[in-house]
N, C-alpha and C positions, 0 to 999 in steps of 0.2 A: 671735184673738178675732174680729172683726167679720165678716173675710173668709171665717174659717171657716164662723162660723155661716152667712154667706150661701151658701157652697157647699155647706153640708149641707141647707139650705132647699131650694135648687135641685133636689138629688138626688132629695130625696124628694117634690118635684111632678112629677119624670119618672119616677119608680119604676125608677131604674135599681140597679144592683147590679155592682161594689163604690161607696161613695159617694165623692163628690168630695174626700174626706179619709179616707185609710185609711193603713194599716202598708204599708211600703213593701215588707216582707216577703211580706204576702199578695198585691199587686200582682206582684211579680217572679214569685211561684211560678205565678199565674195567668196570666201573660201569656209568661212567658220562652219560649215554644213558638215565639213569632211571630218572634223574632229568631235568624238563624244564628248568631252567635257565642255565645248564651245559650242555645242547645240541643244537644243534649239536656243536657247540663253544663256548669257555669259553675265555674271553679276561683277564682273572686275574690270580693272582699265582695260583700254582696247589694246595697248601695248602689251599688256602682259596675257592678252588672249593672243597675240601675234605669236609671241613665245611658246604658251601652250601648243598653238598650231603646229610652229617648227618643230618641236620635241616629238609629236604626234607624226609627225611626216619623216623622224629620222634626218633631218638637215642637219651638216655639219658645222662648226662653229666659223670656219673660214669660207663657207659656200654664201652666206649672207650677212648682212649687216643691217641692224636697225637704227634709225637715228632719231632725233626728236621728232619729226613728222612724218618720215619715209623708212623704208625699207628698200633694202640694195640686194639683189640675186645676180651672183657672179655667172652661173652657166645657165642658157638657155634651156637646156634638156630638162633642168628642174621644174621650169615652167610648163613645158609639155606633160612633164609628169603629173604636175599639180592639176592639170586641165583633165588628165585622163581619170586621175582618181576622181575630181569634181564631176564627170560625166557618169562614172561609176555611181558614184553617190547619189547624183541626179534621179538614177532609175530606182536605186533602193528606196530614196525618199519618195518617188513618183507611187511606189507600191505600197507604202506604209500608208502615205494620204488618200490612196486608192482602198486598202482595207479600213482604214477609220472611216472613210464616206460610207462604204457599204456597211460597216458596223451600226452607224448613224443611222443610216436609211432603214436597215433591218429593225432597228431599236424603236426609229418611230414608226416602222409600220406595227411592230409587235404592240407598241402603247395604245395605238389606233384601234389594233383588233383586239386587244382587252378591253379597251373602252367599250368598243361594240357587243363584245361577247359577254360582258358584265350586263348590259343594257338588255342585251337578249335575254339574258339568264333571268334580270329582274321581270322583264314582262312574261317569260313561259312560267316562271313561278308564281306569277299574278294570275296567270291563264288557268293553272293548273290548281290553285288555291279556288279559284271561283268554279272549277269543274268539281272539284272536292265538295264544295260548300252545296252545290247542286246536287251531287249525288247523295250526299247527307241528308238533305232535305228531302229529296224522293224515298230515301229508306225511312228516314223517319214517318213520313205519310204512310209509306207502305206498312210498317208495324202497326201503326194505329190502326189502320183500316182491318188488317189482319186479327188484331187483338179485338176488335169491334166485331168482326166476323164469327171470332171465336166464343165471344160473349152471347152473340145472336144466333149460332149455329143449330140450334134447336127450333129454331122458329121458322117463319116463312122465307123464302128466299128474297134479298134485298140489294142494294149495291155494296154491303158491306161482307156479307156471307156468302156471296154468290162463288167469289174465288176461292173462299175458303171451302164451300162444300165441293167445288170441282177438283180442288186439291186432294180432299179426303177422298173423294171417289177414284181419283187416280191412282193415290199411294194402294187403295184398299184392294183395287183391281191388279195392279203391279206386284202386289207382293201375295195375292193368293195361290198363283201357282206354286210358291215354293213352300206353300204349308197344306196343300190338300191331301186329302188320304188317298194311300197307294193300294189298299185292298176295300174288298166290300166290309170286311168285317172289323174294319175301323170306324167306327161312330161317331168320332170328334169331329166337328167344324169349326176352322178357325173362328174367333170372334168377329163382329162387325159394328161399325156405327149406327146408332139408332137409324139414320136417316136412310141407311141401305138394309133395313131389315128385309124388305120385301124381295130386295135385289137378291141379297143372300140365299134366301130361300129357294128361288127359283132357280139360282145356280147349283144349289147343294141338290134339288131334285134332278136337273139335268146331268149332272156330275155322278149321281148315284146310279142313272139310267145307263150312262155312257160307260162305267166300269162294269156293271152287269152285263150289259152288252159285249163288251172286250172279253169279259170274262166267260162267257157262254160260247163265243166264237173261238175261243182259244182252246176249249176244253176235247180233248180226244174222245173218240166212241170210249176205248179203255178208261179213260178218267172217267166220263160220264156215266159207266157201269159202276165203276168205283165208288161215285157219289152216291150213286142209287142205293148201294148196299150200304153206305154210311147213314142215309136216311132210314133204313130199315133197321139198322144196329141200335140207331136213336130210339125207335119205335120199342125194341124189346128189352135194351139195357137201361134205358136213361132212367134215374133214380131208384135203380134196382141193384146196380153192380157197383160197387165202390170205386174201382177204377177206369170208370167208364170214361169221367170228365178227361183223365190223363191220355185216353186213346183219341179225343177228339181231334187234336192236330196232327196226328200221325196219319201217314197217306198208306192206303192200302197197296201190297206189293203182290205181283203173282208168285215172287219166289223169296226165301230169305236165306238161299243158299248161295255157294258161289256159282257165278254161271257155269264155268265147265261143269261142276257137279250137278247144276240144274239138267244141262243138256242130258249129262249121263243117266241120270234118275229118269226122264222122259223117255229115252231110247229103251231101258230096261223094263220099264212099266209097260211099254207097247208090245215089245218082245215077249214079254210073260202073258199079259192078258190079251193082247189082241192089238191090231193096229189102229182101231178105232176108239182106243183109251187114250184120249189126249190130257196130260197131266194140266190144270189150270192153276193149282196154288200148291206148294211145297215148303216145307220148314221141319228143323229139327226139332224134335219132341223125345221125351223119357217116358218108355212103358212101364208101368210096374206089375209084377205078377199077382195074380190073383191071391195065391197062398204064399204069404212070407213077405209080399210088397217089395220085392228087390227090384230096383230101378235098372232098366237097361235102355241104353240111347238108340234110338231109331231115326229114320229118315222119314216122315210122313208126307204122301202124295194124294193128291184129290184129284178124281177124276169127276167126270158128270154121273159117274155110275158106280165106282167103288172107291173105297177107302184103304189106301196100300200103304204098308210098314216095310221098309228096306233097312238091311244093316249097313251104318255107316262103313266105307272103307272098301268094302266088297260090292255095294249097292246090290245084294240079292234080295229079291221079295221073299219077305220072312212070313207076313200075315197079308191076306187081304177080305175086305167086308162089305158087300154088296150096301150102298147107302139105303135100297131097301129094308135091311134087315136092322139098320140103326133107327128103332123106335123114337127114341129121345136121347139129348144130350144134356144130362144133371151137372149144374156148376152151383157153387154157392154164391152168396150176396157180397161176399168179402173181395178182396183185391188180389186173390191169390189166381195162378193159371191152373188149376186141377179140373179136370172134366171128366166123369162117368158115362160112356157111351151104353146105352141100354141096347143090348144086341139079344134079336129075337131069331129063334132057332128055326129053320127051314122045315116046311111039314116033313116028318119021318126022321129027322136028324137030329142028332143028340145035343142037348145044349152046351153051348161053349162058356156061358157067363157072360158078364158085362166086363167090358174094355174102360181099364184105366189108365190115365195119360195126363201129363202134366205138359204145358205148351207156354212159350213167353206170348204169343200171340192170341191168347184164349178167346176174345171179342171176334177177332177176325176170322178165326179159323170156324166159330160156330155159325157167324152169320153167313159166310159162304156156302157151309156144308148143307144151312137150313135152305138156302138160296137154291141150291142146286137140288134138293128134294123138292122145294114149291112148298115149304111146310115151316113157317117161322113158328108154328105154337109148338114145335118139336124141341123147343129150347126151353127148359125148365131151370129157372132162379129159386134156389132153396134158402131162406132165410135161418134154417135151423142151424143147431151146432153140429148135428150129424146127419149123416146119410149112410143109407144101406146099399150096397151093390150085389148082385146075384153072384153065387157061385155054382159051376155043375152039381147036379145031385139036388136040387132044390135048397141049397144051403146059402146063408147070407153074410158077408162080412160087414163093418162098421168103420165108416171112415168120419173123424172128428176133425173139426175146424175151430180155429181159434186165431188171435192175434199177437203180434209180438214184434219186438224191434227187427230180426230178421227173419226173411220168410225161410221155411224149411219144410223137408218131408221125411219123415221118419215112421217107422213100427216102434208103437209102445205097447206091450203085452200083444194082446190079441187085434189091437186096433191099430189103424194107419192114421196117423196125426199130421193134417196139413195147416201149418202155422203161415198166416198171411202177414205182410208188412202192414203195420200200423197209418 
């Protein structure tokens, strides 16, 4: 009645829609999105939905009434607030709809891309499988050709063994530099395939000539002189002295003394014998007395004219013998280092007797002295068990040679025993 007319009058004055009195079906349909319980679907009665909507909006009981078909709202401000809530809700719903649409579009694109990727992967696997098939087919053909080439490698060149023979040549030539002999003394040569025998022999001769040429160009004059002495030593001692084979790899030296001692010895020899006496070889030695055979350490210095003995420490010249007075050097055929220098007395001088001495480098000493005298025949190698040496007054002493586990030099009775190592 009057309340309805009043609400309609107020609604027309503020120009709002819907009016203060409207069908609750229209109200529910328009504003159901405001309440989470009624949105998006409401399974109950529309009247109950309007009640749930009013509860969500916290409307008071006396501010609205729900009839059988209509709802009555007393205050217009409630409609304004409801419209504001609706507008805000529309923004949220628009955002949700936009998000859902973007999700749907992204999902659609993803599914389409997945189908495309799946198809592309399928085609790519097919292409890879075809390529793998071709590769294996080529590998099989190559292996078969290689096997046939290996089976016919000894025969004449054909379509199967040509590549095999080329590969064999390549591998052998590539590995050859790693197996070449390093020195002229090494006679071994890397093995070669049968088809490269002639090539291998040519390369072997070339390599040997190259090594000989390089070795000869690298030899200094001093080294060349030592090698010539080695050749002379081979002529004299080979097959006659037991320890000659052990001396072959040993390099001849100018001195076996400390460098400072070597220079001191050279200066003392020049000061004593003259400036023209140049020492070309020096080494430690043990000199034995002619009577009693007592060993005395000495430093032996050789010049082109004189054999000089000095006292170690003080380096004073103790004795000197002109090389012309040394008629012979008597040694045994064993592996000892004992030598007897046959000393001839000068005309009108008293005989001094032979010089008894032991050194570590006996072969080198003897060959250098013989070369300085230019008389290799002065080296006498005796295979007898005894040798005699001359004493002053036309007397003689006996040197007995034998072999034992350890080398030794000792007087036994009236004889001097030299024991060489076995």
